[in-house]
C-alpha positions as CSV (number, residue, x, y, z in Angstrom):
1,M,8.9,13.0,-1.7
2,R,11.0,9.4,-0.5
3,L,14.9,8.7,-1.5
4,N,15.1,6.0,-4.1
5,L,17.6,3.7,-2.1
6,P,19.8,1.1,-3.4
7,L,18.6,-2.3,-1.7
8,E,21.5,-2.1,0.8
9,F,19.6,1.2,2.6
10,F,17.3,1.5,4.6
11,L,15.7,4.7,4.6
12,V,14.5,5.6,8.3
13,I,13.6,8.8,8.4
14,D,12.8,11.7,5.4
15,E,12.3,14.9,5.8
16,S,15.0,16.2,4.8
17,H,14.3,16.2,0.8
18,L,17.7,16.0,0.3
19,P,19.3,14.3,-2.8
20,F,20.6,10.9,-2.6
21,D,24.0,12.1,-3.9
22,D,23.8,14.8,-2.0
23,I,24.0,13.2,1.3
24,P,27.4,13.4,2.8
25,W,28.6,9.0,3.3
26,P,32.1,8.3,5.0
27,S,34.5,7.1,2.6
28,N,35.5,3.7,3.4
29,L,31.8,2.4,2.8
30,D,33.8,-0.7,1.4
31,E,34.8,-1.6,4.8
32,V,32.0,-1.5,6.8
33,V,29.4,-4.0,8.0
34,A,26.7,-1.5,8.4
35,L,26.4,2.0,9.3
36,T,23.5,4.9,10.3
37,Q,24.0,8.4,8.4
38,H,22.4,11.2,9.6
39,S,21.9,14.1,7.2
40,I,20.8,18.1,8.4
41,N,19.3,19.8,5.1
42,N,21.5,23.7,6.0
43,V,18.4,25.3,4.5
44,D,15.0,24.2,6.9
45,K,17.4,21.9,9.5
46,R,14.9,19.1,8.4
47,T,16.5,15.6,8.9
48,A,17.3,12.3,7.0
49,I,18.3,8.9,9.1
50,M,19.7,6.5,6.9
51,V,21.0,2.6,7.7
52,Y,23.7,1.2,5.7
53,F,23.8,-2.2,5.3
54,P,25.8,-3.7,2.1
55,K,26.4,-7.2,3.5
56,S,22.7,-7.7,4.4
57,L,22.3,-10.4,1.7
58,E,25.4,-12.1,2.6
59,M,24.6,-12.9,6.4
60,E,23.0,-15.1,8.5
61,T,19.1,-14.2,9.4
62,A,20.1,-14.3,13.4
63,D,23.2,-12.0,12.3
64,V,21.1,-9.1,10.1
65,I,18.5,-8.6,12.9
66,S,21.4,-8.0,15.6
67,T,22.7,-5.7,12.8
68,L,19.4,-4.3,12.5
69,V,18.5,-4.1,16.2
70,H,22.8,-2.1,17.0
71,E,21.5,0.4,13.9
72,S,18.5,0.8,15.6
73,V,19.7,1.9,18.4
74,H,21.9,4.8,16.5
75,V,19.0,5.8,14.9
76,F,17.2,6.7,18.1
77,D,20.5,8.3,19.3
78,F,20.3,10.8,16.5
79,M,16.8,11.3,16.9
80,M,17.2,12.4,20.2
81,D,20.1,14.5,19.5
82,H,18.4,15.9,17.2
83,Y,15.7,17.1,18.7
84,G,17.7,17.9,21.8
85,E,16.2,15.4,24.6
86,T,18.5,14.3,27.1
87,V,16.6,12.4,29.9
88,I,14.4,9.3,28.6
89,G,13.2,6.5,30.5
90,S,14.1,3.0,29.9
91,E,11.0,2.2,28.7
92,T,10.8,5.2,26.4
93,R,13.8,4.0,25.0
94,A,13.1,0.1,24.2
95,Y,9.5,0.9,22.9
96,S,11.7,3.9,20.6
97,V,14.2,1.2,19.4
98,E,11.3,-1.3,19.1
99,N,9.3,1.1,16.4
100,I,12.6,2.1,14.6
101,F,13.7,-1.2,14.0
102,S,9.9,-2.4,13.0
103,L,10.6,1.0,10.2
104,V,13.8,-0.4,9.1
105,T,12.7,-4.2,8.7
106,T,9.2,-3.5,6.7
């Protein structure tokens, strides 16, 4: 099951099967340009990672791309923390962020 998200959200990973309304979001969402949220289903420890980017339709293309690359790094960091990985080579990190960026933009 994939979450049915509003346009300003980009789903990266959804293993959690949490209802969208059950995912905790900061209270200052109206103040952010973009943010990456990581949520874990407390029952089975599965994860969901989403990028919230409310201003994506208002920005120049280069700014949208650079912001999504930036958020892709946060997604990668959440994934590494979740899976307990601590030592990652720079090439592995680069390919991983590239793949995450592809997921976010398709």
